[in-house]
C-alpha positions in Angstrom: 19.6 -9.7 -32.7 21.7 -7.9 -30.7 25.2 -9.9 -29.5 25.0 -9.4 -25.7 22.8 -9.1 -23.1 24.2 -6.0 -22.4 24.4 -4.6 -25.8 20.3 -5.0 -26.0 20.2 -3.3 -22.3 21.8 -0.5 -24.3 20.1 -0.2 -27.4 16.7 0.2 -25.3 18.6 2.5 -23.3 19.6 4.4 -26.3 16.2 5.0 -28.0 17.6 2.1 -30.1 14.5 0.0 -29.7 11.8 2.5 -30.2 8.6 1.2 -26.5 7.1 4.4 -26.7 3.9 2.8 -28.4 4.6 -0.7 -27.9 1.8 -2.7 -26.6 2.6 -5.8 -24.0 2.8 -8.8 -27.2 5.7 -5.8 -28.5 7.8 -6.1 -24.9 8.0 -9.8 -24.6 9.1 -9.8 -27.9 11.4 -7.4 -28.3 12.9 -7.2 -25.3 12.0 -10.4 -23.0 11.8 -13.1 -24.9 16.1 -11.9 -26.0 16.5 -11.1 -22.1 15.6 -14.5 -21.1 17.4 -16.6 -23.7 20.6 -14.1 -23.0 20.3 -14.6 -18.8 20.0 -19.1 -20.4 17.0 -20.1 -20.0 15.5 -22.4 -23.2 12.2 -20.5 -24.4 11.6 -23.0 -26.7 11.3 -25.7 -24.0 7.3 -25.3 -22.0 9.4 -27.1 -18.9 11.7 -24.3 -18.6 10.1 -20.9 -19.8 6.4 -21.6 -19.5 4.5 -18.4 -21.4 0.7 -17.4 -20.1 1.1 -19.8 -17.1 -2.5 -20.4 -15.8 -2.6 -19.9 -11.8 -6.2 -20.7 -10.0 -8.0 -19.3 -13.4 -5.2 -16.5 -14.2 -2.7 -15.5 -16.4 0.7 -15.1 -15.8 3.2 -13.5 -18.6 6.3 -15.9 -17.8 6.9 -18.5 -15.1 10.7 -19.6 -15.0 10.5 -23.6 -14.5 14.0 -25.6 -13.0 13.6 -29.9 -12.0 9.3 -29.4 -12.8 9.3 -26.4 -9.7 8.5 -23.0 -10.2 10.7 -21.0 -9.4 10.4 -17.4 -11.4 7.1 -15.6 -12.2 7.2 -12.2 -15.0 4.5 -10.0 -15.6 5.2 -7.8 -18.7 3.3 -5.0 -18.9 3.3 -1.7 -22.0 6.3 0.6 -21.7 5.1 3.8 -19.5 2.7 1.6 -17.0 2.2 2.0 -13.9 3.7 -0.9 -12.2 3.0 -0.5 -8.8 -1.0 -0.7 -9.8 0.1 -4.7 -10.5 2.4 -5.5 -7.9 -0.4 -7.0 -5.5 -2.0 -8.3 -7.8 1.6 -10.5 -9.4 2.5 -11.1 -5.4 -0.7 -12.7 -4.4 0.1 -15.5 -7.2 3.2 -15.9 -6.8 2.5 -16.1 -3.0 -0.1 -18.4 -3.5 1.8 -20.4 -5.4 5.1 -20.9 -3.0 7.4 -18.8 -6.0 10.1 -17.5 -4.6 10.9 -14.9 -7.0 8.6 -12.4 -9.0 9.8 -9.8 -11.6 7.2 -7.2 -13.0 8.2 -4.9 -16.2 7.1 -2.6 -19.2 10.3 -3.5 -21.0 12.0 0.1 -19.3 12.0 -0.8 -15.3 12.1 -4.0 -13.6 10.8 -4.9 -10.6 12.2 -7.7 -8.4 10.3 -9.4 -5.4 10.8 -11.8 -2.4 7.0 -13.2 -3.0 7.4 -15.5 -0.2 9.1 -12.2 2.3 7.3 -12.3 5.8 5.3 -8.4 5.4 3.6 -5.9 3.7 3.5 -6.3 0.2 5.8 -3.0 0.1 8.5 -4.5 1.6 8.8 -7.7 -0.7 10.4 -5.8 -3.2 13.9 -5.4 -3.0 15.2 -3.9 -6.1 14.7 -2.3 -9.6 16.4 -1.9 -12.3 15.8 1.3 -15.2 17.5 0.8 -18.5 16.8 4.5 -19.3 18.6 5.6 -16.7 21.0 2.8 -15.9 25.4 1.7 -17.1 24.4 -0.9 -19.5 26.7 -2.5 -18.4 25.6 -2.2 -14.5 21.6 -3.1 -15.7 22.4 -6.0 -17.6 25.0 -7.6 -13.9 22.1 -6.9 -12.2 19.6 -9.0 -14.2 21.8 -11.8 -14.6 22.7 -11.9 -11.2 19.1 -11.6 -9.8 17.0 -14.0 -12.4 19.1 -15.7 -14.3 18.5 -19.5 -15.2 22.3 -20.6 -13.7 22.1 -17.7 -10.4 18.4 -19.5 -9.5 19.6 -22.7 -10.1 22.6 -22.5 -7.7 20.4 -20.8 -5.3 22.1 -17.0 -5.2 20.2 -14.9 -6.7 17.4 -16.0 -4.1 20.3 -15.8 -1.9 21.6 -12.3 -3.4 17.9 -11.3 -2.8 17.5 -12.4 0.2 20.9 -10.4 1.6 19.4 -7.2 -0.4 15.5 -7.4 1.0 17.4 -7.6 4.8 19.5 -4.5 4.5 16.3 -2.4 2.6 14.2 -3.5 5.2 16.3 -2.6 8.6 17.2 0.7 7.6 13.7 1.3 6.8 12.5 0.1 9.8 15.6 2.4 11.8 14.1 5.0 9.9 10.5 4.9 10.8 11.8 4.1 15.2 14.5 7.1 15.0 12.1 10.0 15.5 9.6 8.2 18.8 12.5 7.2 20.4 13.7 10.5 20.1 11.0 11.8 20.6 10.9 9.8 24.2 14.2 10.8 24.5 13.4 15.2 25.3 9.9 13.8 27.2 12.6 12.5 29.9 15.9 14.8 29.5 16.6 14.0 33.3 17.6 10.2 31.9 20.0 12.0 29.9 23.0 10.5 30.3 25.5 13.8 31.4 27.8 12.4 28.2 25.7 13.4 25.6 25.6 17.3 27.5 29.0 17.3 28.2 29.7 17.2 25.1 27.4 19.7 23.4 28.9 22.2 26.2 31.9 21.8 24.6 31.1 22.2 21.5 29.3 25.4 22.0 31.8 27.1 24.4 34.0 26.3 22.3 32.0 27.8 19.2 31.1 31.1 21.1 32.9 31.0 24.5 29.8 30.3 27.1 28.1 26.9 28.3 24.2 26.8 27.6 22.2 25.5 30.3 21.5 22.0 31.2 17.2 23.0 29.8 18.8 25.3 27.6 20.1 22.3 25.7 16.6 20.4 26.1 15.0 23.2 25.0 16.6 23.9 21.7 16.9 19.7 20.6 13.0 19.3 21.6 12.3 22.2 19.4 15.3 21.6 16.7 12.8 18.1 16.6 9.3 19.0 16.7 10.3 21.5 14.1 13.0 20.2 11.7 15.0 23.0 12.6 17.5 23.3 9.8 21.4 22.0 10.6 24.2 24.0 9.5 26.2 20.8 8.7 24.4 17.2 8.4 25.6 14.6 11.5 28.5 12.2 10.0 26.2 9.4 9.8 24.2 10.1 7.2 24.4 8.9 3.9 25.8 11.4 2.1 28.9 12.0 4.1 29.1 8.2 4.3 29.2 8.2 0.4 31.9 10.2 0.5 34.1 8.6 2.9 33.2 5.4 0.6 34.6 7.4 -2.1 37.6 8.5 0.0 38.5 5.2 0.3 38.0 3.8 -2.9 40.6 6.1 -4.5 43.2 3.7 -4.7 41.5 1.7 -7.6 41.9 -1.3 -5.4 38.8 -4.0 -4.7 37.5 -3.4 -1.0 34.6 -5.3 0.8 31.4 -4.5 2.2 32.4 -5.6 5.5 36.4 -4.1 5.1 34.1 -0.5 4.5 32.3 -1.0 7.7 34.8 -1.6 10.0 36.5 1.6 8.6 33.9 3.7 8.7 32.6 1.7 11.9 29.1 1.3 10.7 26.9 -0.7 11.2 25.4 -1.0 7.6 27.1 -0.2 4.0 25.1 -1.6 1.4 22.6 1.1 1.1 25.0 3.0 0.6 26.8 1.1 -2.6 24.1 0.6 -3.9 23.2 3.8 -4.2 26.8 5.1 -5.8 26.2 1.9 -8.3 23.0 2.8 -9.2 24.5 7.1 -9.4 27.4 5.4 -12.1 30.5 5.9 -9.3 31.1 2.5 -8.5 31.3 -1.3 -10.1 29.5 -3.6 -7.3 29.6 -7.5 -7.8 29.7 -10.4 -5.5 31.2 -13.3 -5.0 31.9 -16.3 -2.4 32.5 -13.7 0.4 29.9 -11.5 -0.3 29.7 -7.9 -1.9 33.1 -5.6 -3.0 33.3 -2.6 -3.8 35.6 -0.2 -6.5 36.1 2.9 -7.7 34.0 2.4 -11.3 36.6 2.3 -14.5 36.3 5.1 -16.9 
């Protein structure tokens, strides 16, 4: 058995634990059981880790329990299995049983869900860990945050999951709404504020020496939104420049809380950007009583 959770994850990442030809039982024995032990769960005590747990005549691979209450359901699949085919069934079982957290894994990929969250099944997935691509220390950190015995017992696992899920949902819903809102605005150009046109007039005049007409601007914006006309530079509130600005701030090597970065960048949302940077291995992301904090990844 590896000396630590991080070492186990690194063994999977580096291919030292060969899973290519493994079946579900091999995944449970070589990966899931050791991970549960590292996360503080007693795999020899069925009151805590119940294998082959029965739900409505069906069985799930594990049910993690504390104080007689079912807390986490884990379903294991063989490596390479398409997890998306199994998520609805897992969530149905978890929802009917009232279990707050669910995990779907093929040993290398780990998908995390909030089964009791309102909304479609797809929106209940809040995070994914891929041991083959993510840094071993970060993958181990996420496993610990989301379903270690301590984090489940003190409620911090579910609290963090809720926070991430809400941020993901906000990003998804606003991304869906923006094109519709823009189309409605272009359909009623007379209602657009003069300040919007004044800014465009100034920028165009600076570029070429002439001001466009108001109708010319409306026609162009309508065409651009419907045809997807390429932009010379992306707008400043997209994730890419926001990530660049975060990296500039973090160059001093200090820890910054998400709230501080939101204030510095004058934005309403930053956690999704921080998670993307973390998954790219660019930053370290942690959580304490004050919320998420981040710093440049130490080399």
